[in-house]
N, C-alpha and C positions, 0 to 999 in steps of 0.2 A: 534401770542402770543408768548412770550417768555419762560412761565413757563406753565406747564399743572398739576403738583401733588405736594402736601406737604404730607411728612410722618416724620417718625422717624426712623434711622436707626437700624434694631433691636440689631445688635452688639453692638451699642453705647448708647442704650436707659437708661442702668443704670447710665451712666456717667453724667446723668442731675441730678442737685440740688433736693432734696427731695421735696421741695416744690412745684417745678414745676410740679414734677410726680404724685403729690396729688392733683392740681387744676382738678377739676371735668370734665371741658369741653377739657381739654387736656388730661387727662389719658388714654382715647382709642388711642390715637396716639401711645402712647408706648405699647400698647397691640396689634400692628399691623395695626390698622385702618389708613387711609389716606383721604385727602381732595383733590377732584378732580376740577381743575380750569376749568370751562366750559364757562366761557365767559372772554372778555377783561377786563371787569370792575367787580369787586368784592368787596361787602361789607362784613365785618366782625362785627357783632352786637352781644352785650351781656352787661351785668351789671358789674360795677365797680369790679374787683377782678376776672371775668370769663376768663382771660387769652388772650382776644383778642390783647392788645398790646404787651404782651410777643410773641406772635404769629407772628405779623406783624413785629416786631422788628427782628425776628429771621430770617422771609423771606427776610428783606432787606440785613442783615448781608450774608446771603447765597447767595445772587446775587452780592455780592462784594460791597455793598453801605456802607456808613459810619453809623454805628448802632447807632450813638449819634444823627444823623440827618445831611444829606449832601448827597453828590454825591459819585462818586465811591473812595472807600478807598485807602489809601497809606501806606502799612505795613510799620511801624516804621517811618511814618510822622505825619501828623495832625490829627489821628484818634487813639482811644484805640485799644490796640492789644488784649486784653482780649476778650474772647468769651462772648456773652450775656447768659443768662442762659439757653435757648433753643436752641440757636444757635449753640452751641456745638454738638448738636445731631440731629438737623433738616437735612432733606433731601429735597433739592428742585429740582424735576426733571424738566430740562429744554427741549424746543423744539430745532430741529436744529437753528432757528434763534436766541433762547436764548443762544445756547452754543457758537455761532458764535461772540456774542456781549460779553459774560463775558469772552471769552479767547483772545479777540481783545485788542488792545492798550488802556490804561485808557482813552486817550482822546476821543476815539469813543465810550465809553461805555456811551449810553445815559440813564440816570437813577437818581433818586433823592428820599431821604427819609426824608419827612416833618414830624417833630414832632412838633405839637404845644406846648408842654411844652419847647422845646429848641429854639424856636424861637430868642429869645433874645440873646441866648449863640450863635447861628449859626450867628447873625448879629457880635458879638465882633469878631467872628473867621474868617469871610470870606467878610464882607462890604468893597467894593471897591476893591477886588481881581479880576484879569482879569478873566472874564467868569462866575463871579456871578452877583451880582446886584450892582448899581452904589447908590441908595439912602440910607442914613441911616435910618433903620426902627425906631431906637430909637426916632426921631423926628415924627413919624406916629403914628396914632392910631392902636391899636392892630389889628383890621381887615384891616387897609391899608397897614401897614407893611406885614402883612400875604399875601395879593395880591401881594406886591411888588415882595416878593420872589417866588411866584407861577408864576407870568408874565415872571419872568427872568429865572426860573429854568425848568420849565416844559412846554416844547416847542416842541422840535423835536419829532417824535416818539422814544419811550423808555419805560423803565420800572420803575413805578413811585409807591411807598408806602407811604401813608399816615395814620397818628396816630391822630385820634381825632381831624382833622381841625375845626369842627363847633365850638370848643371852643371859638375861636376867632371872631367868626361870628354871625351877626344879623340875622334875618328870611330872609330879602332881599339879604343879603350876601350869605346865604346859597343857594339861588336860582341862584345867579352869579355862585357859584361853581359848582353846578348841571350842569349849561351850559358849563363851562369850562372843565368838567370831560368829558361830552358827546363829546365835540371836541376833546379832546386827544383822546379817545377810537376810534373814526371815522378817526383818522389821522393815526391809525396803532399802539398806544401805548397799553401798558397793564397796570392796575391799582389795586391795592389792598389797601383797605382802611379800617380801624377800626373806628367806628363811634358809637354814640348813637343816631344819628339823624334820625328821621322819613323822614326827608326832602331830605337828601342826598340818603339814601338806596331806596327812590321810584325812583331814575334815571331809565327810561325805559331802558328794555334789561338787567340790571344788575344781575348778579348772587349774592344772599344773603346767607350767612352762619350765622346762629345763634349758639351762644357759650351756649350750654344747658348743664345741669347737666350730662345729659346721652352722651354729645359729640357734636362735631361740626355737625350741620345739616343744609343741604339745606332747606330753608324756604322761603314761598312765602311773600310778602310786608306785606299783609293784615294780616297773621299769626303771625307777631314777637310780642312778649311780648310789647316791647315799643312802637309799634304801638297801641295795643289794648289799654293799660294804658292812653296813651294821649288821644286818642278817647272817652274813658269814663270820664277822668278828664274834658276835654273840654266841654263835654256835661252836666256834672253834678260834678263842682267842690267840691260842699258841701258833696259829698259822700266821699271823701278823706279828705277834710280839716276838716269837722265837727267832726271827731274823733280824730284829733290830735291837733287841737288849740281852744281856745275859744275867739269869736270875742268880741270886747269891749263892745258892747251892747247886748251880750247874755243874755238870761233869768237866772233867779235864778238858782243855781245848783240843785235845786229838780225839775226844770222843764223838761217837755219831750225834749230828744235830738232826732238829726237826726239818723234815723236807716238807715244803708248801706243797699242796696239791697243784696238779699241774697248770689248771685254769687260772690260780694265784701267782703262779712263778714270774709272769711278765710284769704282774702290779708289784709285787716285791722288788723286783729290779727297779720300777721307775720310782718305787717309795723310797729305797734307799738313795738313790742318786738325788731326788729331790731333798733328802735330809742331810746326805753326807757329801753331795757333790761329787758322786763316783763317776767314774767313765763307763 
């Protein structure tokens, strides 16, 4: 492994923007908590706004990768010089192997930060450059272009960070990515991936960190909130949908409506509040 611990430097924590310090799942880091990386493949799972992308972006930056997406950064070159919101204060404790790679020549620094939201931008910046990919991903589907970049950039044993890669992928493509992540891990790479996907996070042997309101928490796959919600939704979609939308052939308004099971009532109430801003 290249990195073993994520924390916030105590003396620098106050330098982070207030909104970062106020993210519930990140707040414990500013109070002295740390995330121990216990496996070469780590998934960071959480809701939108939970801080998972902010966290992995800062991890990539601290390893010296291009925080916009890319490989080893070049100060004053092709990357932003400003720190990311959390990267300013994040501390990434490296192993001896990680320190050797981080301090070594840039061309020997094997790593890449893959951000699904900036794949097209990365294509504009790097397509055709020596050491990157040859095919123009603008001529491919989103998923095909995604794998063009992965096949070209995630190869040698190195430190790889991914941010929500599943957004470009179908069900079967997610399974293909699981296989590639497993191969990279087994080849000596370390990977940290922010994801919503119960497919990716089910990769055998992976460490899973759930971004909870109480802080980053090591969690078993079956105990992840996203896994439990998907399981219940697939088993009984009307439990969720019946409280949110009315089907075209629905009965008259005064007819009995589907009642959610007791364990779902509180969740449905919160969901309606988030969607409709009801009291």
